[in-house]
Structures are given as structure tokens and as C-alpha cells.
N, C-alpha and C positions, 0 to 999 in steps of 0.2 A: 817809494824806496827803489833805489837803483840796484839792479842785480847784474852780476856778471854771469852770462849764460852762454853755453856752447851747444851747438847742434852736432851730434856724432852720427856720421853717415857710413855704416859698414857697406863695403862694396866688393862683391866677388863676381867677376865677368859681367860688368854692367857698362860695357863700352857703348851700347846704344841709348843709354838713358842718363848716365851720370852727369854729362855736361848740362843737359836740360834741367836736371834736379838742382844743380848748383846755381845755374843762372836764375831759375825761378826763386830760389831761396834768397839770392842777393836782391832780386827785383822787389821782393816782398818787404824789404827794409824793416826786418824784425828787430834790429839792434843786437842780434846775437852773433857771436863768432861761430865758425863751423870748422869741422875737421873730417875729411874723408879717410876712412880706414881701408886701404887697399889690401884685401886679404889674399895676397899672392895670386892675383888674377892671372889666368892663362891667356886672356884675350888682350886687347889693346887699351884696357882701362888705365893702366899705369902711364902709358905713353900720352894719353889724353890729359891726364892730371898734370903731367910735367909740361906738356906743350901749352896748356891753357893757364899755367901758373896757379893751379888750384891747390889750396892748403891741404896737405895730405900726410898720412903716415903710411909708409910702405912696409908691410910685414914680410919677413924673409921666408916664412912658411905659412901654409894655409891653416888657420886656427879654427875655422868655422865661425858661425854667427856669434856664439858665446864668447869665444876668445877675441874676436875682432871688436865687439862692443866693450869687453873688459879692457882692452888696450886703450880704447877711447876714454873710458872712465879713469884709467890711470893718468892719462894726459890731463884730464879735467882736474883731477885731484892735485897733481903736482903744479898745475898752473892756477890753482886757487879759485876755481869757478864755484859760484854759489848754487848753480843748477846745471843739469845736463839733459839734453833731449835726444832720445834715440829716434832716428829718422831714416826710413828706407831709401836705398839708392836706386829703386826701380821705378820711381815716379808715382807711386800710389798715394803717398802722403802729401798734403797740401800745406805750404808754409804759412798761408794766411791764418791758420788756426793756432800758430805758435804763441802769439800774445795771450790767448785765452789760457793756455796751459801755464805759461809763466805767471799770470795773474793769480791762479789758484795756489801756486807755490808761495807767492807773496802772502796769500791769505792763511797760510799755516799748514797746508797739506804737505805730506812727505812725498807722495807719488800721485801723479795725475795722468790719467789715461785718455788719449784721444779715442772716443768710442763712437762706433757707427750706430749703436742701438740704445742710446739714452732715450731718444724720442721716436726712433724708427723701429719697426718690427723686423725680426730676423726672417729670412726666407725659409724654404722647406727643403733645401738641398741637404745632402749627406754631411757636408762640411758644417752647415748651420746646425744640424742635429748634434754633431759633436760639440759645437760651441755651447749649445743649450745644456748638454750633459755636464760640461766643465763648469758652467755657471752654477748649475745645481750642486755640484760637488763642492765648490768653494762656499756656497751658501750653507750647505750642510755642515761643513767643518769649521767655518769662521763666523757664520751668522750674517755675513755681508754679501749683498748681491753685486756681482760684477757682470754687467751686461755684455761686455766685449772683452773677455779674458785673453783672447789671442791677439789683440791689437798690438802691433809693433811700434805704435806711435805713443811714446810716453815720456814724461819728464820726472826726474828725481832731484831731491834737494841735496845739500852738501853732505849731510849725514849719510845718505844712501849712496852717494858717489863713492865715498870711502868704503862702504860695505860691499858694493858691487866690484870695486876695483881690486880688492885684496882678498875676498872670500871666493875661492875658485869654484865653489858649488852654486854661486848666485847667478844662475842662468836667467836671461830675460824672458821667462816663460811663466805660464799661469800657476804652476806649482810653487815657484819661488814667491809669486805674488801672494798666494794663500799663506805661505809660511810667514811672510812679513806682516800680513794682517794679524795673524795670531800673536805675533810678537809686539803688536801695538802700532804698526804703521797706519797713519791717516791717509786713506786712499780716496780719490774722487775721480769720477768720469765726467768728461765734457763732450757734448755732441759735436762730431766732426763729419765731414763727408770725405770719402776717399775715391780716387780714380782706379780704374783697372790698371794692372801692371803695364807700364809703358813698353817694355820689351823684355825678352828673356823668359826664364821659367822659374817658378818658385821651388825652393828646396823641398817643399811639402806637396809638390804636384803629384797627381796620380792617386787613385783610390787606396791602394795598398799602403803608400807612405802616409797618407792622411789618417787612416785607421790606426796604424802603428803609433803615430804621434799622439792621437787622442787617447788611446788605451794607456800608453805610458804615463801621460800627464795625469789622467784620472786616478790611476793606481797610486802614483806618488802623492797626490793631494790627499787621498783618503787614508792611505796606510803608512806613509813615511814622513809626513809633515808633523 
């Protein structure tokens, strides 16, 4: 079955990595289209996209990760894509795993997550402790184990493209994933490897930011889903 698939790449201040990410994606010959969402970057990301003729959507204001990804899903919806892949613009995600994700959508899954921990064990860092707790919270509330709930590499089918595009509260986060599982979404993880961030800094860098993020997600999963 031939599917029309788009790779959505949110980018905020990714001048040091975005060109490599797009070149690697093209070199992988995945058969997917792509769209970079420039989230009102303050560096030269937009200039690079224009100079290199990279397919992109330029947001007039900074919407954050949720808004940028949602803009990509709206594009996917209006251009009648069968599936859409969220793919980081910092070089962590590897395009060679994209066909595996697409294949599982063809097999009938609604959401497929590129997981670092299907076969591999989590480390013992504070961040991995938070990931373990989120995994436990999802299992507790849905009955399903998601080994890598914070992975930003995931694909959704046509039904969920519409859902993410037009439901403003559908953040690409673990609490939304738990909500969708409760509502009947068929979710699968496939083992992938990820690189270290090529350049720049994560929006969740720092112990304080990481703890706040984990606490917020866990509370939402347990009490508000």
C-alpha cells in the first residue's frame, strides 16, 4: 500500500543543525515529503532555509513546540497526507528508521513511537528516573507500557493528524499519549537509536526545568486525563 507521508520538522534557533538534518533526510530516500516549521527563530535559521531552497513554513510569531507541530499537522491535513512524522530539527533523530514507523502505520496502528528503550535499558540519570515514573503513570492509568514516553520521534495516521491539527490541547507530550490510549488509540513502539543533540540546547535543559516538566506531566496523566 502506497502512503502519502510527510515529515514535520519544528525548528527554533537551529541554524547549526537544520541543514544537516534536511540533507540527511533527503539522502535517506525515505519516499516521504518534508516541511520545516520555522518557529520565528531569532538566529539565521530562516535565512538558511531560504538560501538552500528548503521546503518550510515561516511562523510570524513564536508558538512553541506545540504550536509549531500543530501548524505542521494543519498543513498535513489540508494537503491530504495519510500519515505525519514529528522529527526533531536538532539532529537527534535518524531518518533511516522512518520506514519502520511508516510500516507499522500500514499495519493498522494509530500512533507509532520511535523508542530508545524497547530492547535497551534506561540509564540511571535523573532524567531517566523521570522517564521511568512517567512510564509507570501511563501503565497505571491505561494498562499499557510505553517505554519511551518522552520520545519526540513519532508518526500518527490520518485520523490523528486531524485530531492534533484542530484540538488545541493535543500537545505532543506523554499526557496526551495517555489520554489517546484511554480513548482507544492503537499505539506501538519500535526500537530506534538516537544521536546526541547536534547543536544548541534543549528547551528542557537544566535540572529545574526537567523536574518541573516531569511533575506537570505526571500530575496531568494521573489526575486530569
